[in-house]
MMTF fields as JSON, N, C-alpha, C and O atoms, coordinates in Angstrom:
{
  "mmtfVersion": "1.0.0",
  "mmtfProducer": "UNKNOWN",
  "numBonds": 355,
  "numAtoms": 356,
  "numGroups": 89,
  "numChains": 1,
  "numModels": 1,
  "chainsPerModel": [1],
  "groupsPerChain": [89],
  "chainIdList": ["A"],
  "bondAtomList": [4, 2, 8, 6, 12, 10, 16, 14, 20, 18, 24, 22, 28, 26, 32, 30, 36, 34, 40, 38, 44, 42, 48, 46, 52, 50, 56, 54, 60, 58, 64, 62, 68, 66, 72, 70, 76, 74, 80, 78, 84, 82, 88, 86, 92, 90, 96, 94, 100, 98, 104, 102, 108, 106, 112, 110, 116, 114, 120, 118, 124, 122, 128, 126, 132, 130, 136, 134, 140, 138, 144, 142, 148, 146, 152, 150, 156, 154, 160, 158, 164, 162, 168, 166, 172, 170, 176, 174, 180, 178, 184, 182, 188, 186, 192, 190, 196, 194, 200, 198, 204, 202, 208, 206, 212, 210, 216, 214, 220, 218, 224, 222, 228, 226, 232, 230, 236, 234, 240, 238, 244, 242, 248, 246, 252, 250, 256, 254, 260, 258, 264, 262, 268, 266, 272, 270, 276, 274, 280, 278, 284, 282, 288, 286, 292, 290, 296, 294, 300, 298, 304, 302, 308, 306, 312, 310, 316, 314, 320, 318, 324, 322, 328, 326, 332, 330, 336, 334, 340, 338, 344, 342, 348, 346, 352, 350],
  "bondOrderList": [1, 1, 1, 1, 1, 1, 1, 1, 1, 1, 1, 1, 1, 1, 1, 1, 1, 1, 1, 1, 1, 1, 1, 1, 1, 1, 1, 1, 1, 1, 1, 1, 1, 1, 1, 1, 1, 1, 1, 1, 1, 1, 1, 1, 1, 1, 1, 1, 1, 1, 1, 1, 1, 1, 1, 1, 1, 1, 1, 1, 1, 1, 1, 1, 1, 1, 1, 1, 1, 1, 1, 1, 1, 1, 1, 1, 1, 1, 1, 1, 1, 1, 1, 1, 1, 1, 1, 1],
  "groupList": [{"groupName": "UNK", "atomNameList": ["N", "CA", "C", "O"], "elementList": ["N", "C", "C", "O"], "formalChargeList": [0, 0, 0, 0], "bondAtomList": [1, 0, 2, 1, 3, 2], "bondOrderList": [1, 1, 2], "singleLetterCode": "X", "chemCompType": "L-PEPTIDE LINKING"}],
  "groupTypeList": [0, 0, 0, 0, 0, 0, 0, 0, 0, 0, 0, 0, 0, 0, 0, 0, 0, 0, 0, 0, 0, 0, 0, 0, 0, 0, 0, 0, 0, 0, 0, 0, 0, 0, 0, 0, 0, 0, 0, 0, 0, 0, 0, 0, 0, 0, 0, 0, 0, 0, 0, 0, 0, 0, 0, 0, 0, 0, 0, 0, 0, 0, 0, 0, 0, 0, 0, 0, 0, 0, 0, 0, 0, 0, 0, 0, 0, 0, 0, 0, 0, 0, 0, 0, 0, 0, 0, 0, 0],
  "groupIdList": [1, 2, 3, 4, 5, 6, 7, 8, 9, 10, 11, 12, 13, 14, 15, 16, 17, 18, 19, 20, 21, 22, 23, 24, 25, 26, 27, 28, 29, 30, 31, 32, 33, 34, 35, 36, 37, 38, 39, 40, 41, 42, 43, 44, 45, 46, 47, 48, 49, 50, 51, 52, 53, 54, 55, 56, 57, 58, 59, 60, 61, 62, 63, 64, 65, 66, 67, 68, 69, 70, 71, 72, 73, 74, 75, 76, 77, 78, 79, 80, 81, 82, 83, 84, 85, 86, 87, 88, 89],
  "secStructList": [7, 7, 2, 2, 2, 2, 2, 2, 2, 2, 2, 2, 2, 2, 2, 2, 2, 2, 2, 2, 2, 2, 2, 2, 2, 2, 2, 2, 2, 2, 2, 2, 2, 2, 2, 2, 2, 2, 2, 2, 2, 2, 6, 7, 7, 7, 6, 2, 2, 2, 2, 2, 2, 2, 2, 2, 2, 2, 2, 2, 2, 2, 2, 2, 2, 2, 2, 2, 2, 2, 2, 2, 2, 2, 2, 2, 2, 2, 2, 2, 2, 2, 2, 2, 2, 2, 2, 7, 7],
  "xCoordList": [-15.756, -15.757, -16.977, -17.243, -17.685, -18.885, -18.537, -17.422, -19.514, -19.325, -19.122, -18.365, -19.791, -19.632, -18.215, -17.683, -17.598, -16.204, -15.264, -14.334, -15.509, -14.657, -14.763, -13.763, -15.979, -16.175, -15.496, -14.906, -15.579, -14.938, -13.419, -12.781, -12.847, -11.399, -10.99, -9.996, -11.745, -11.431, -11.58, -10.757, -12.632, -12.829, -11.688, -11.207, -11.257, -10.131, -8.845, -8.057, -8.633, -7.431, -7.43, -6.408, -8.564, -8.66, -8.492, -7.831, -9.09, -8.942, -7.486, -6.989, -6.805, -5.385, -4.538, -3.638, -4.826, -4.1, -4.313, -3.363, -5.551, -5.84, -5.136, -4.586, -5.158, -4.516, -3.007, -2.396, -2.399, -0.949, -0.463, 0.625, -1.258, -0.806, -1.18, -0.602, -2.125, -2.599, -1.504, -1.426, -0.645, 0.368, 1.323, 1.673, 1.736, 2.674, 2.0, 2.59, 0.781, 0.083, -0.24, -0.142, -0.618, -0.929, 0.309, 0.239, 1.429, 2.664, 3.084, 3.494, 2.987, 3.343, 2.424, 2.873, 1.144, 0.195, 0.476, 0.445, 0.747, 1.008, 2.303, 2.343, 3.351, 4.616, 4.44, 4.955, 3.725, 3.47, 2.686, 2.963, 1.702, 0.903, 1.744, 1.635, 2.577, 3.439, 4.412, 4.599, 5.025, 5.976, 5.272, 5.816, 4.074, 3.373, 2.944, 2.928, 2.599, 2.28, 3.529, 3.466, 4.663, 5.924, 6.278, 6.754, 6.054, 6.347, 5.428, 5.864, 4.165, 3.231, 3.561, 3.399, 4.023, 4.322, 5.644, 5.814, 6.576, 7.886, 8.054, 9.082, 7.075, 7.104, 8.269, 8.768, 8.702, 9.738, 9.016, 8.275, 9.226, 8.533, 9.518, 9.552, 10.288, 11.26, 10.631, 10.122, 10.655, 10.016, 10.741, 10.1, 12.054, 12.792, 12.567, 12.82, 12.096, 11.819, 10.679, 10.653, 9.752, 8.681, 9.064, 8.645, 9.839, 10.153, 11.064, 10.78, 12.126, 13.122, 12.557, 12.751, 11.875, 11.318, 10.255, 10.16, 9.453, 8.455, 9.115, 8.69, 10.145, 10.853, 11.491, 11.436, 12.088, 12.712, 11.668, 11.908, 10.515, 9.461, 8.9, 8.631, 8.724, 8.22, 9.211, 8.811, 10.484, 11.499, 11.522, 11.697, 11.348, 11.32, 10.114, 10.241, 8.957, 7.759, 7.932, 7.549, 8.498, 8.726, 9.73, 9.589, 10.737, 11.716, 11.082, 11.386, 10.204, 9.571, 8.45, 8.323, 7.65, 6.479, 6.643, 5.702, 7.82, 8.033, 7.822, 7.252, 8.265, 8.088, 6.617, 6.182, 5.856, 4.426, 3.728, 2.854, 4.117, 3.512, 3.795, 2.904, 5.027, 5.386, 4.654, 4.169, 4.567, 3.883, 2.384, 1.78, 1.784, 0.372, 0.123, -0.844, 0.986, 0.851, 1.114, 0.462, 2.053, 2.335, 1.151, 0.811, 0.526, -0.666, -1.798, -2.481, -1.994, -3.046, -2.739, -3.642, -1.484, -1.097, -1.295, -1.778, -0.926, -1.172, -2.658, -3.068, -3.45, -4.905, -5.413, -6.257, -4.905, -5.312, -4.901, -5.696, -3.676, -3.224, -4.002, -4.204, -4.433, -5.244, -6.639, -7.289, -7.108, -8.43, -8.434, -9.506, -7.269, -7.205, -7.926, -8.671, -7.741, -8.474, -9.993, -10.694, -10.504, -11.948, -12.45, -13.62, -11.574, -11.977, -12.175, -13.018, -11.439, -11.513, -12.71, -12.994, -13.398, -14.565, -15.746, -16.811],
  "yCoordList": [-15.815, -14.697, -14.838, -15.899, -13.765, -13.778, -13.467, -13.061, -13.669, -13.38, -11.881, -11.471, -11.078, -9.625, -9.178, -8.289, -9.791, -9.454, -9.883, -9.157, -11.077, -11.56, -10.654, -10.346, -10.236, -9.33, -7.99, -7.4, -7.514, -6.249, -6.338, -5.406, -7.447, -7.638, -7.703, -7.092, -8.437, -8.54, -7.194, -6.828, -6.455, -5.133, -4.191, -3.435, -4.239, -3.404, -3.769, -2.896, -5.069, -5.506, -5.074, -4.627, -5.205, -4.783, -3.272, -2.786, -2.538, -1.079, -0.681, 0.239, -1.367, -1.082, -1.362, -0.59, -2.457, -2.784, -1.704, -1.276, -1.267, -0.227, 1.087, 1.74, 1.467, 2.724, 2.658, 3.632, 1.512, 1.404, 1.25, 1.714, 0.606, 0.38, 1.518, 1.622, 2.361, 3.414, 4.377, 4.647, 4.913, 5.847, 5.224, 5.853, 3.996, 3.327, 3.056, 3.3, 2.559, 2.254, 3.514, 3.514, 4.571, 5.816, 6.414, 6.886, 6.391, 6.919, 6.069, 6.606, 4.76, 3.878, 4.121, 4.12, 4.329, 4.577, 5.912, 5.993, 6.95, 8.264, 8.243, 8.766, 7.648, 7.567, 6.74, 7.114, 5.631, 4.81, 5.558, 5.43, 6.343, 7.118, 8.187, 8.386, 8.866, 9.901, 9.284, 9.812, 8.176, 7.526, 7.002, 7.1, 6.447, 5.931, 7.065, 6.887, 8.218, 9.369, 9.812, 10.111, 9.854, 10.202, 9.183, 9.551, 7.917, 6.888, 7.012, 6.816, 7.335, 7.464, 8.669, 8.619, 9.746, 10.934, 10.817, 11.413, 10.053, 9.928, 8.627, 8.431, 7.733, 6.429, 5.558, 4.737, 5.725, 4.865, 3.778, 4.081, 2.524, 1.419, 0.524, -0.687, 1.104, 0.366, 0.012, 0.893, -1.286, -1.742, -1.258, -0.961, -1.178, -0.742, 0.735, 1.193, 1.469, 2.891, 3.1, 4.112, 2.169, 2.284, 1.624, 2.081, 0.576, -0.2, 0.552, 0.601, 1.125, 1.77, 2.998, 3.104, 3.922, 5.056, 4.644, 5.245, 3.614, 3.146, 2.599, 2.908, 1.792, 1.228, 2.344, 2.313, 3.318, 4.427, 5.228, 5.612, 5.48, 6.238, 5.451, 6.028, 4.157, 3.318, 3.296, 3.398, 3.164, 3.169, 4.513, 4.55, 5.599, 6.92, 7.063, 7.579, 6.603, 6.669, 5.793, 6.196, 4.612, 3.738, 4.35, 4.196, 5.039, 5.691, 6.852, 7.072, 7.591, 8.743, 8.345, 8.931, 7.368, 7.001, 5.696, 5.238, 5.101, 3.816, 3.882, 2.959, 4.944, 5.089, 5.174, 4.551, 5.95, 6.056, 4.715, 4.319, 4.028, 2.732, 1.732, 0.994, 1.714, 0.786, 1.113, 0.208, 2.383, 2.744, 2.453, 2.037, 2.664, 2.356, 0.854, 0.428, 0.065, -1.392, -1.887, -2.827, -1.27, -1.647, -1.303, -2.08, -0.16, 0.208, -0.784, -1.181, -1.182, -2.159, -3.502, -4.159, -3.907, -5.169, -5.114, -6.076, -3.991, -3.836, -3.896, -4.486, -3.296, -3.34, -4.778, -5.186, -5.541, -6.945, -7.753, -8.533, -7.574, -8.299, -7.873, -8.677, -6.625, -6.167, -6.777, -6.84, -7.226, -7.827, -9.318, -9.904, -9.938, -11.38, -11.792, -12.771, -11.093, -11.524, -11.487, -12.312, -10.547, -10.47, -11.579, -11.955, -12.102, -13.131, -14.479, -15.256, -14.781, -16.108, -16.259, -17.364, -15.193, -15.27, -15.864, -16.004],
  "zCoordList": [20.177, 19.247, 18.341, 17.778, 18.224, 17.393, 15.937, 15.61, 15.098, 13.676, 13.463, 12.583, 14.262, 14.152, 14.464, 13.8, 15.476, 15.798, 14.683, 14.334, 14.119, 13.027, 11.805, 11.157, 11.505, 10.364, 10.628, 9.723, 11.856, 12.215, 12.08, 11.59, 12.511, 12.383, 10.917, 10.525, 10.104, 8.672, 7.977, 7.138, 8.328, 7.727, 8.089, 7.245, 9.348, 9.77, 9.056, 8.692, 8.856, 8.141, 6.69, 6.169, 6.041, 4.636, 4.513, 3.595, 5.437, 5.425, 5.638, 4.987, 6.543, 6.805, 5.559, 5.229, 4.879, 3.648, 2.595, 1.938, 2.434, 1.437, 1.76, 0.873, 3.028, 3.43, 3.23, 2.79, 3.553, 3.45, 2.006, 1.667, 1.165, -0.207, -1.159, -2.241, -0.782, -1.686, -2.151, -3.35, -1.255, -1.763, -2.779, -3.777, -2.522, -3.432, -4.769, -5.822, -4.737, -5.986, -6.78, -8.007, -6.1, -6.812, -7.481, -8.616, -6.784, -7.381, -8.568, -9.597, -8.443, -9.562, -10.755, -11.901, -10.486, -11.568, -12.257, -13.485, -11.483, -12.07, -12.883, -13.997, -12.34, -13.075, -14.35, -15.403, -14.263, -15.451, -16.502, -17.695, -16.072, -17.014, -17.707, -18.917, -16.938, -17.531, -18.53, -19.626, -18.155, -19.06, -20.307, -21.407, -20.152, -21.332, -22.264, -23.482, -21.71, -22.568, -23.319, -24.512, -22.624, -23.308, -24.375, -25.449, -24.098, -25.094, -26.309, -27.443, -26.071, -27.192, -28.061, -29.281, -27.444, -28.239, -28.987, -30.051, -28.437, -29.091, -29.859, -30.508, -29.804, -30.481, -30.02, -30.79, -28.789, -28.212, -27.42, -26.485, -27.787, -27.133, -26.383, -26.599, -25.532, -24.717, -23.383, -22.689, -23.006, -21.778, -20.524, -19.516, -20.578, -19.396, -19.094, -17.98, -20.077, -19.874, -18.875, -18.175, -18.803, -17.811, -16.497, -15.433, -16.553, -15.353, -14.389, -13.192, -14.871, -14.008, -13.282, -12.071, -13.949, -13.204, -12.177, -11.107, -12.505, -11.546, -10.293, -9.179, -10.467, -9.317, -8.491, -7.261, -9.151, -8.427, -7.651, -6.506, -8.264, -7.587, -6.406, -5.352, -6.568, -5.479, -4.326, -3.166, -4.625, -3.57, -2.837, -1.62, -3.562, -2.942, -2.002, -0.892, -2.458, -1.612, -0.377, 0.721, -0.539, 0.61, 1.581, 2.795, 1.059, 1.931, 2.691, 3.864, 2.024, 2.667, 3.63, 4.705, 3.258, 4.051, 4.826, 5.474, 4.764, 5.429, 6.933, 7.514, 7.568, 9.005, 9.391, 10.36, 8.626, 8.886, 8.653, 9.424, 7.595, 7.297, 8.42, 8.843, 8.892, 9.958, 11.251, 11.931, 11.597, 12.839, 12.751, 13.74, 11.594, 11.414, 11.531, 12.163, 10.929, 11.011, 12.428, 12.883, 13.127, 14.512, 15.413, 16.305, 15.194, 15.974, 15.746, 16.69, 14.504, 14.195, 14.853, 15.372, 14.834, 15.457, 16.964, 17.562, 17.585, 19.024, 19.335, 20.335, 18.489, 18.677, 18.595, 19.393, 17.64, 17.52, 18.747, 19.27, 19.206, 20.387, 21.636, 22.546, 21.678, 22.796, 22.789, 23.832, 21.629, 21.517, 21.861, 22.013, 21.986, 22.224, 23.508, 23.481, 24.629, 25.835, 25.676, 26.261, 24.9, 24.681, 23.755, 23.817, 22.901, 21.956, 22.614, 22.165, 23.651, 24.262, 25.195, 25.657, 25.47, 26.361, 25.665, 26.267]
}
């Protein structure tokens, strides 16, 4: 296996991680921002007020996009296993 192949595999893995984690992180960020704006306007500084809605939103996104995430990760894994014979040459 050449250095170019190793870099290509690492780049693909990092890209896959970014694509799979982006929806969850974006939803958590948006929910956190909305809750923090509400907290700033109402002067309520309760920590659980941000934690519970974020967890609920993350679970909802995982429930909705979990199938797509799993199939995307499975496709990437199949691609990696398909590259094994070329790596040993």
